[in-house]
C-alpha positions in Angstrom: 25.5 32.5 -15.9 25.3 32.8 -12.2 21.3 33.3 -12.3 21.3 29.7 -14.0 23.2 28.3 -10.9 21.4 29.8 -8.7 18.0 29.1 -9.8 19.6 25.5 -10.4 20.2 25.3 -6.6 17.3 26.9 -5.6 15.0 24.2 -7.1 16.5 21.7 -5.9 16.8 22.9 -2.4 12.7 23.5 -2.7 13.1 20.1 -4.4 14.8 18.6 -1.1 13.0 20.3 1.3 9.2 19.3 0.0 10.4 15.5 -0.7 9.6 12.7 2.0 12.7 11.1 2.3 12.5 7.4 1.3 13.9 5.5 4.5 13.6 1.9 6.3 12.2 -1.1 4.2 10.9 -1.1 0.6 9.1 -4.3 -0.9 10.7 -5.2 -4.1 7.2 -5.9 -5.6 6.5 -9.4 -7.7 4.0 -8.8 -11.0 1.2 -11.4 -10.8 1.0 -12.9 -13.4 -2.4 -15.4 -15.0 -1.7 -18.8 -15.6 -2.0 -17.6 -18.9 0.7 -15.1 -18.9 -1.0 -12.0 -18.6 -0.7 -9.3 -15.8 -3.2 -10.1 -13.1 -4.0 -6.5 -11.3 -7.0 -7.8 -9.7 -3.8 -9.4 -7.0 -2.8 -5.6 -6.6 -5.1 -4.7 -3.7 -5.0 -7.9 -1.5 -1.1 -7.6 -2.3 -0.8 -3.9 -0.8 -3.0 -4.8 2.6 -0.8 -8.3 3.0 2.3 -6.2 2.9 0.7 -2.9 4.9 -1.1 -5.9 7.9 1.2 -8.7 7.9 4.5 -7.4 7.1 4.7 -3.8 8.2 5.3 -3.0 5.0 4.6 0.9 3.7 6.6 1.7 0.5 7.3 -0.5 -2.5 9.6 -0.2 -5.7 7.3 -1.7 -8.3 8.8 -3.3 -11.8 12.1 -3.4 -11.2 14.1 -6.8 -11.0 12.1 -8.5 -8.5 8.6 -8.0 -10.8 10.8 -8.7 -14.2 10.2 -4.7 -15.2 12.2 -5.9 -18.2 10.2 -9.0 -19.4 7.6 -6.6 -19.7 6.0 -4.2 -22.5 5.9 -1.0 -22.1 2.0 -0.8 -22.0 2.1 -3.4 -19.1 4.4 -1.6 -17.1 2.0 1.9 -16.8 -0.8 -0.7 -16.3 1.1 -1.9 -13.3 2.4 1.3 -12.2 -1.6 2.6 -12.5 -2.7 0.2 -10.1 0.2 0.5 -7.7 -0.5 4.0 -7.6 -4.8 3.6 -7.4 -4.8 1.0 -4.8 -2.1 2.7 -2.7 -3.8 5.9 -2.2 -4.2 7.0 0.9 -2.3 3.1 2.1 1.2 2.9 1.1 3.7 5.9 1.9 5.9 5.3 -1.5 4.9 3.9 -4.6 8.7 3.9 -6.6 8.2 2.9 -10.2 11.4 1.8 -11.7 11.5 2.8 -15.3 14.8 1.7 -16.7 14.9 0.3 -20.4 17.3 -0.1 -22.9 15.2 2.4 -25.0 15.7 6.2 -23.9 12.4 6.9 -25.3 10.4 4.1 -23.5 12.5 5.2 -20.0 11.2 8.6 -20.7 7.4 7.9 -21.6 7.4 5.7 -18.5 8.7 8.5 -16.5 6.0 10.6 -17.7 2.8 8.8 -17.1 4.5 7.3 -13.8 4.4 11.8 -13.1 1.0 11.5 -14.6 -0.4 8.9 -12.0 0.9 10.4 -8.9 3.9 8.1 -8.3 6.3 9.1 -5.3 9.6 8.5 -7.4 11.2 6.7 -10.4 14.8 4.6 -10.6 16.4 3.8 -13.7 19.2 1.4 -14.4 22.0 1.4 -16.6 21.0 0.2 -20.3 22.7 -3.1 -20.3 23.0 -4.3 -23.9 24.9 -0.9 -25.7 26.1 0.3 -22.2 27.3 3.7 -21.0 31.2 4.0 -21.4 31.3 6.1 -18.1 29.8 7.3 -15.4 29.1 10.5 -17.3 27.7 9.1 -20.3 25.3 7.6 -17.4 24.6 10.5 -15.8 23.7 12.2 -19.3 20.9 9.0 -19.4 19.3 9.4 -16.2 19.4 13.5 -17.1 17.6 12.4 -20.6 15.0 10.6 -18.3 14.1 12.5 -15.3 13.5 15.6 -18.1 10.3 13.8 -18.6 9.2 13.8 -14.7 10.8 17.0 -13.6 9.0 17.3 -9.9 9.6 13.5 -9.2 12.1 12.7 -7.0 15.2 10.5 -9.4 17.2 7.2 -8.2 19.8 5.3 -9.6 19.2 1.8 -9.2 22.9 0.2 -9.4 22.7 -3.0 -10.0 26.4 -4.2 -12.0 25.6 -8.1 -11.8 22.5 -7.9 -14.1 23.6 -4.4 -16.3 27.4 -5.8 -16.6 28.3 -1.5 -16.2 30.4 -1.8 -12.9 31.5 2.0 -12.9 31.6 2.9 -8.9 28.0 4.2 -8.0 29.7 7.0 -6.5 31.6 8.5 -9.8 27.7 8.4 -11.0 26.6 10.4 -7.6 29.4 12.8 -8.3 28.2 16.2 -8.8 24.9 14.6 -10.7 22.9 17.4 -8.7 24.4 19.8 -10.8 22.9 18.4 -14.3 19.2 16.8 -12.4 17.8 19.2 -10.0 15.3 16.4 -8.7 17.8 13.4 -8.1 17.3 12.2 -4.9 19.4 8.9 -4.2 20.6 5.4 -5.2 19.4 2.2 -4.8 22.8 0.3 -4.4 22.0 -3.1 -5.1 26.0 -4.3 -5.0 28.4 -5.5 -2.3 31.0 -3.3 -2.3 30.7 -1.8 0.4 33.8 0.9 -0.1 31.3 2.0 -3.1 28.3 2.1 -0.7 30.3 4.0 1.9 31.4 6.5 -0.6 27.5 7.0 -2.0 26.4 7.5 2.0 29.0 10.3 2.6 28.4 12.1 -1.1 25.0 11.8 0.0 24.8 12.8 3.1 25.1 16.6 2.4 22.1 16.3 -0.5 20.0 14.9 2.0 19.6 11.9 -0.6 18.5 8.4 0.8 20.8 5.5 0.0 18.8 2.5 0.0 20.9 -1.5 -0.3 19.3 -4.3 -2.5 21.7 -7.3 -1.0 18.9 -8.7 2.1 21.1 -10.6 3.7 24.1 -8.1 3.8 21.9 -5.2 5.0 22.9 -5.0 8.8 26.7 -4.1 6.7 25.2 -1.4 4.8 22.9 0.2 8.3 26.4 0.0 9.8 27.4 2.0 7.1 24.7 4.7 6.7 22.1 3.6 4.7 19.1 4.7 4.8 16.7 1.7 4.6 16.8 -1.2 1.7 14.9 -2.1 -1.0 14.0 -5.9 -1.8 12.0 -8.8 -2.4 12.6 -10.8 1.0 10.5 -7.8 2.5 7.5 -9.5 0.8 7.5 -12.3 3.3 9.8 -11.5 6.2 9.5 -7.7 6.5 8.3 -7.4 9.6 11.3 -9.6 11.0 13.6 -7.5 9.3 12.0 -4.2 10.9 12.6 -5.8 14.4 16.2 -5.4 13.2 16.2 -2.5 12.0 14.4 -1.3 15.1 17.5 -3.3 17.3 20.0 -1.5 15.4 18.5 2.0 15.9 18.0 1.0 19.3 21.8 0.1 19.8 21.0 -3.2 20.5 23.6 -4.7 18.1 24.0 -8.3 19.5 19.9 -8.7 18.6 20.1 -7.0 15.2 22.9 -9.3 14.5 21.0 -12.9 15.5 18.0 -11.2 13.1 20.6 -10.9 10.3 22.6 -14.4 10.4 19.0 -15.8 11.0 17.6 -14.6 7.8 21.0 -15.2 6.1 20.5 -18.9 6.8 17.0 -19.0 5.1 18.5 -17.1 2.1 21.9 -19.6 2.0 19.2 -22.4 2.2 17.2 -21.0 -0.8 20.4 -20.6 -2.5 21.3 -23.6 -2.1 17.9 -25.0 -4.3 18.7 -22.5 -6.9 16.9 -18.9 -5.4 16.6 -17.0 -8.6 13.5 -14.4 -9.5 11.0 -17.6 -10.6 11.6 -19.6 -7.9 11.3 -16.2 -5.6 7.9 -15.5 -7.1 6.5 -18.8 -6.3 8.1 -18.6 -2.2 5.8 -15.6 -2.5 3.0 -17.4 -3.8 3.4 -20.0 -1.2 3.9 -17.8 2.2 1.2 -15.0 1.6 -1.2 -16.8 -0.3 -1.7 -14.6 -2.9 -1.9 -16.1 -6.6 1.4 -14.4 -8.5 1.3 -16.8 -10.8 4.2 -18.3 -13.2 7.6 -15.8 -14.1 7.4 -15.1 -17.3 9.7 -16.6 -20.2 12.8 -17.1 -20.7 12.2 -17.6 -17.4 10.8 -21.6 -16.4 8.2 -22.1 -13.4 10.1 -23.6 -10.0 8.6 -26.9 -9.0 6.4 -26.6 -6.3 8.3 -28.9 -3.3 11.1 -26.8 -3.4 9.4 -23.8 -2.9 7.4 -25.0 -0.3 10.5 -26.0 1.3 11.5 -22.8 1.6 8.6 -21.2 2.7 8.7 -23.5 5.5 11.7 -21.8 6.3 10.6 -18.8 6.4 7.2 -19.3 8.1 8.7 -21.0 10.6 11.4 -17.9 11.1 8.2 -15.3 11.3 6.6 -17.6 14.0 10.0 -17.5 16.2 9.8 -13.3 16.3 
């Protein structure tokens, strides 16, 4: 029994030594579709160059909410993950593949595939139709997915607004290292700063990453010790948000606040126009010049004028810095 515990501890220590910690800004990427609604892999290469050259973004989180992952088939998600890993090799620092699905079998297959193509990590949301009854049930689910990619860092993607699974993320993290040696952190997309703070506090001794997912509130999370952020807006104004991170790191909190307030204004403007994934996708096309294509049903395409109005605000914001 002691031997098993020791070997598990050694495995964890080895994992935390060899894993490059995920920090800074991570773009939650869009999934380019053709006009007919099929995935368009030809955009991925130019998309990567755009993120690196124009936004100073070096890590991506693919097939998540922004990427309409739950609307894609398992095969499509594999093709996208393969393209991001292939075109990102030697360019991107980390490609994190979201493998969350309603079916654990699909999650496991996506995890296995992510490991086979050289992804840098995987993340999983809670199932949202049949929901885990408590944090222990969710831990067991995550564990059974991680077994299919034991050498890949595993991140829990906490997203109560979409999954309807609202128990504290800190309860999911508590003791998870005892059952999942590959566990490396949480993408926290929620607004409960008490729970977020407890995640940061618990993660410190394990050297895990706590990444915040509510773009317009990032500065509040940084004060609590978040190590970075995963978000859709970093696709098109990541360069300016990187300036906010640098100001915060330098102790220039006044400047960090100015930049956060400015980004809040843009997101509020967008929200007042009905900012959802479909609108966001069209905004990305307008700002970047990359053809992201339509969203997939049940999301509906957004009016171009609405997207152009938001895109203009973003361009002015970026040019001002």
